[in-house]
C-alpha positions in Angstrom: -29.5 -10.9 26.4 -31.0 -10.6 22.9 -32.2 -7.0 23.4 -28.7 -5.9 24.4 -27.1 -7.8 21.5 -29.6 -6.0 19.2 -28.8 -2.6 20.6 -25.1 -2.7 21.0 -23.9 -5.0 18.3 -24.9 -6.1 14.7 -28.7 -6.3 14.6 -28.9 -8.5 11.5 -28.5 -11.9 13.2 -31.2 -10.8 15.8 -33.6 -9.8 13.0 -33.0 -13.0 11.0 -33.4 -15.1 14.2 -36.8 -13.5 15.0 -38.0 -14.0 11.4 -36.9 -17.7 11.3 -38.3 -18.4 14.7 -41.6 -16.8 13.8 -41.9 -18.7 10.5 -40.9 -22.0 12.1 -43.3 -21.5 14.9 -46.1 -20.9 12.5 -45.2 -24.0 10.4 -44.6 -26.3 13.4 -47.2 -29.1 13.3 -48.6 -27.3 10.2 -50.7 -24.8 12.2 -50.1 -22.0 9.7 -51.1 -18.4 10.4 -49.8 -14.9 9.8 -46.1 -14.0 10.3 -46.1 -10.7 12.1 -42.4 -10.4 13.1 -40.5 -8.2 10.6 -43.1 -9.1 7.9 -42.2 -6.1 5.7 -38.5 -6.9 5.9 -39.2 -10.5 5.0 -41.4 -9.5 2.1 -38.7 -7.1 0.7 -36.0 -9.8 1.0 -38.3 -12.4 -0.7 -39.2 -10.0 -3.6 -35.5 -9.2 -4.1 -34.9 -12.6 -5.7 -38.1 -12.7 -7.9 -38.5 -11.3 -11.4 -39.3 -7.6 -11.5 -40.7 -7.6 -15.1 -42.4 -10.0 -17.6 -45.5 -12.2 -17.0 -44.7 -12.8 -13.4 -44.6 -9.1 -12.5 -47.9 -8.3 -14.3 -50.0 -10.9 -12.6 -53.2 -9.8 -10.9 -52.3 -9.1 -7.2 -55.3 -11.1 -6.1 -53.7 -14.3 -7.5 -52.4 -16.5 -4.7 -48.7 -16.8 -4.2 -48.7 -20.5 -4.6 -50.1 -20.1 -8.1 -47.5 -17.3 -8.9 -44.5 -19.3 -7.8 -45.5 -22.4 -9.7 -44.7 -20.6 -13.0 -41.1 -19.9 -12.1 -38.0 -21.9 -13.0 -34.5 -21.8 -11.6 -33.3 -19.3 -14.3 -36.0 -16.8 -13.2 -34.6 -16.5 -9.7 -31.9 -13.8 -9.0 -29.9 -16.3 -6.9 -26.9 -14.1 -6.4 -26.8 -10.3 -5.8 -23.7 -8.4 -7.2 -22.3 -7.5 -3.8 -22.4 -11.1 -2.4 -21.0 -13.3 -5.2 -17.8 -15.0 -4.2 -17.5 -13.5 -0.7 -16.8 -15.5 2.4 -19.8 -16.2 4.7 -20.4 -17.7 8.1 -20.8 -21.5 7.7 -20.8 -22.7 11.4 -20.2 -21.7 15.0 -18.2 -23.6 17.5 -18.9 -27.3 17.6 -22.2 -26.9 15.7 -22.5 -27.9 12.0 -24.7 -24.8 11.4 -25.3 -21.3 12.8 -27.5 -20.6 15.8 -29.5 -17.3 15.8 -30.6 -15.5 18.9 -33.8 -13.3 18.6 -35.9 -11.4 21.0 -38.5 -14.1 21.1 -36.5 -17.3 20.8 -33.4 -19.1 19.4 -33.3 -21.2 16.2 -30.5 -22.4 13.9 -30.2 -22.0 10.2 -28.2 -24.1 7.7 -25.7 -22.1 5.6 -24.9 -25.1 3.4 -28.2 -24.2 1.6 -26.9 -20.7 1.1 -24.1 -21.6 -1.3 -25.9 -20.8 -4.5 -27.0 -17.4 -3.2 -23.4 -16.6 -2.4 -22.4 -17.5 -6.0 -20.9 -21.0 -5.5 -21.9 -24.2 -7.3 -24.0 -26.8 -5.5 -22.4 -30.1 -6.5 -24.4 -32.6 -4.4 -27.0 -33.0 -1.6 -26.0 -31.7 1.8 -25.1 -34.1 4.7 -27.8 -34.8 7.2 -25.9 -33.1 10.1 -25.6 -30.0 8.0 -29.4 -29.5 7.8 -30.4 -30.8 11.2 -32.3 -28.8 13.8 -29.7 -28.0 16.4 -31.6 -25.4 18.4 -35.3 -24.3 18.6 -36.6 -22.9 21.9 -38.1 -19.7 23.4 -36.0 -17.3 25.4 -38.1 -17.4 28.5 -37.1 -20.2 30.8 -34.1 -21.4 28.8 -31.2 -19.3 30.0 -28.8 -22.2 30.2 -29.4 -23.1 26.5 -29.1 -19.4 25.6 -25.7 -19.2 27.3 -24.6 -22.3 25.4 -25.6 -20.7 22.1 -23.8 -17.5 23.0 -20.6 -19.5 23.8 -20.8 -21.2 20.3 -20.7 -17.7 18.7 -17.3 -17.1 20.2 -15.8 -19.4 17.5 -17.0 -18.5 14.0 -16.0 -20.5 10.9 -16.2 -18.9 7.4 -16.0 -20.4 4.0 -16.0 -19.0 0.5 -13.6 -19.5 -2.5 -11.8 -21.9 -0.1 -13.0 -24.6 -0.4 -15.9 -23.9 -2.8 -13.8 -22.6 -5.7 -14.6 -19.9 -8.2 -17.9 -18.1 -8.6 -20.4 -20.4 -10.4 -24.0 -20.2 -9.3 -25.1 -23.6 -10.7 -26.3 -26.9 -9.2 -25.5 -30.3 -10.5 -28.0 -33.2 -11.1 -27.3 -34.9 -7.7 -28.6 -31.8 -5.8 -31.5 -31.5 -8.2 -32.6 -35.1 -7.4 -32.2 -34.5 -3.7 -34.3 -31.3 -3.9 -37.1 -33.0 -5.8 -37.3 -35.8 -3.1 -37.2 -33.1 -0.4 -40.2 -31.4 -1.9 -42.1 -34.7 -1.9 -41.2 -35.3 1.7 -42.1 -31.8 3.0 -45.3 -31.8 0.9 -45.1 -28.2 -0.2 -48.6 -26.8 -0.7 -48.6 -26.3 -4.5 -52.1 -26.8 -5.8 -52.8 -28.6 -9.0 -54.7 -27.3 -12.0 -53.8 -24.6 -14.5 -50.9 -22.3 -13.7 -51.5 -18.7 -12.8 -48.9 -17.6 -15.4 -47.2 -19.4 -18.3 -44.1 -21.4 -17.6 -40.9 -19.5 -18.6 -39.0 -21.8 -20.8 -35.2 -21.8 -20.9 -32.1 -23.8 -20.4 -31.9 -25.8 -17.3 -29.4 -24.6 -14.8 -28.3 -28.1 -14.2 -25.9 -30.0 -16.4 -24.9 -33.7 -16.7 -21.7 -34.9 -15.2 -20.4 -35.9 -18.7 -21.1 -32.4 -20.0 -19.5 -30.9 -17.0 -16.3 -33.0 -17.3 -16.2 -32.3 -21.1 -16.5 -28.6 -20.6 -13.8 -28.8 -17.8 -11.4 -30.6 -20.1 -12.0 -28.1 -22.9 -11.5 -25.2 -20.5 -8.3 -26.8 -19.2 -7.0 -27.2 -22.8 -7.9 -23.6 -23.7 -6.2 -22.4 -20.5 -3.0 -24.4 -21.4 -3.0 -23.0 -25.0 -3.6 -19.5 -23.6 -0.7 -20.0 -21.2 1.6 -21.2 -24.0 0.7 -18.3 -26.2 1.3 -15.9 -23.4 4.7 -17.4 -22.8 5.6 -17.1 -26.5 4.4 -13.5 -26.6 6.5 -12.8 -23.5 9.6 -14.4 -25.1 9.1 -12.3 -28.3 8.5 -9.1 -26.3 11.6 -9.8 -24.2 13.8 -10.4 -27.3 12.4 -7.3 -29.0 13.1 -5.3 -25.8 16.7 -6.6 -25.6 17.4 -5.6 -29.2 15.8 -2.2 -28.7 17.9 -1.7 -25.6 21.1 -2.7 -27.4 20.4 -0.3 -30.3 19.7 2.6 -27.8 23.0 1.8 -26.0 25.0 1.9 -29.3 23.4 5.3 -30.2 24.2 6.6 -26.8 27.9 5.5 -27.0 28.3 7.0 -30.5 26.8 10.3 -29.4 29.0 10.3 -26.2 32.2 9.6 -28.2 31.4 12.5 -30.6 30.7 14.9 -27.8 33.9 13.8 -26.0 36.0 14.5 -29.1 34.6 18.0 -29.4 35.2 18.6 -25.7 38.9 17.4 -26.0 39.5 19.7 -29.0 38.1 22.7 -27.2 40.1 21.7 -24.1 43.4 21.6 -25.8 42.8 25.1 -27.3 42.1 26.5 -23.9 45.2 24.8 -22.5 47.4 26.6 -25.0 45.8 29.9 -24.2 46.2 29.3 -20.5 49.9 28.5 -20.8 50.6 31.8 -22.5 48.6 33.7 -20.0 50.3 31.8 -17.1 53.7 32.9 -18.2 52.7 36.5 -18.0 51.0 36.0 -14.7 54.1 34.2 -13.3 56.2 37.4 -13.6 53.6 39.5 -12.0 53.2 37.0 -9.2 56.9 37.2 -8.3 56.6 40.9 -7.7 53.5 40.4 -5.6 55.2 37.7 -3.6 58.0 40.1 -2.6 55.5 42.7 -1.5 53.5 40.1 0.3 56.5 38.8 2.3 57.0 42.3 3.7 53.4 42.6 4.6 53.4 39.1 6.2 56.3 40.1 8.5 54.4 43.2 9.6 51.3 41.1 10.2 53.1 38.6 12.3 54.3 41.2 14.7 50.8 42.7 14.9 49.3 39.3 15.5 51.7 38.5 18.3 50.6 41.7 20.1 46.9 40.9 19.5 47.4 37.3 20.8 48.8 38.5 24.1 45.8 40.8 24.5 43.4 38.0 23.5 44.9 35.5 26.0 44.5 38.0 28.8 40.9 38.6 27.8 40.2 34.8 27.5 41.5 34.2 31.1 39.2 36.9 32.4 36.2 35.4 30.5 37.0 31.9 31.7 36.9 33.0 35.3 33.5 34.7 34.7 32.2 31.6 32.9 33.2 29.3 35.8 31.4 31.5 38.2 28.3 31.6 36.0 28.4 27.8 35.4 28.5 27.1 39.1 25.4 29.3 39.5 23.6 27.5 36.7 24.4 24.1 38.1 23.0 25.1 41.5 19.8 26.4 39.8 19.5 23.2 37.8 19.8 21.0 40.9 17.1 23.0 42.6 14.8 22.7 39.5 15.4 18.9 39.2 14.4 18.5 42.9 11.2 20.5 42.3 10.4 18.5 39.1 10.8 15.2 40.9 8.5 16.4 43.7 6.0 17.5 41.0 6.1 14.2 39.2 5.5 12.3 42.4 2.5 14.5 43.2 1.2 13.9 39.6 1.4 10.1 39.9 -0.5 10.3 43.2 -3.1 12.5 41.5 -3.4 10.2 38.5 -4.0 7.2 40.7 -6.7 9.1 42.6 -8.3 10.2 39.3 -8.2 6.6 37.9 -9.8 5.3 41.1 -12.6 8.0 40.9 -13.2 7.2 37.2 -13.5 3.5 37.9 -16.0 4.2 40.7 -17.9 6.5 38.3 -17.9 3.8 35.6 -19.2 1.2 38.0 -21.9 3.5 39.2 -23.0 4.3 35.7 -23.1 0.6 34.7 -25.1 -0.1 37.9 -27.6 2.7 37.0 -27.9 1.4 33.4 -28.4 -2.2 34.6 -31.1 -1.0 37.0 -32.9 0.8 34.2 -32.7 -2.3 32.0 -34.2 -4.5 34.7 
């Protein structure tokens, strides 16, 4: 239900649903009255889009809000907050053209197509009738079937943002301006006549004509094309300059390498001559050493033969001991494997029993919680 949704999931849709439902309930059949549901939250949200300085902020608090708002223009409203501009937002749920909100008191839909400017995207024309229609408006009590239908629609959420609305541009075009003025005349917003409570804030209109928009678009496309051509030329020049620089560095490296190689060859030839003279002297000395070494080798061969016989006898003895020890280890390993298999079988039985007990415990806990909620 709505209370569980509020407690266990994101509370924002529930709060918005209660606020919208309360406001719509007060305005239905033009009854009017105080909005008590989340009134402080609604006021903070409302003030976040209004000017915080200037003539509007210094008005007498006793002045009615209808008089205050009549002095504002589109440029005075902070349509887009920094953290929201250009981000994707929920545009519809399931088969609905809008978004249903479930509150604690009732269910009502809101129309995200009217949110485009607050999300930083241009409003090019009036919305379609199905995009601003009333899809749901009913109290929670006695409408469980409708509530389940709304919750099912939330299983399929569609989002929109830069695709398909394009880049961030919080403007609206004349077609939407005309529709908005007609909408105000139809809904008969309660703006009183007479002198305004604060002076009108003059400034450029946030709407532009289609001719001006197309001209600016052509100029922008031309500038972007010129910028791209300049960037390509700069890239070509930088590439050519880099290639020349690399070639010069390679030539310097080759010259330095050849000079170093010549010095190394000269030093090498000098060392070779010295080594040849020294090698001749060492050759004579080596001959004498070889003769002495031959005698030593013969003596060593006889000694190694004797040692080999002793080592073979010792190896046979160690091999017999190793075979006996290996047979013992294999027997112990087989015994350990049998004990381990028995232990794993007992562990699986224990895990199944623990899982069953945990499931029963979870079901009991949910039953207790459900009983408390009822």
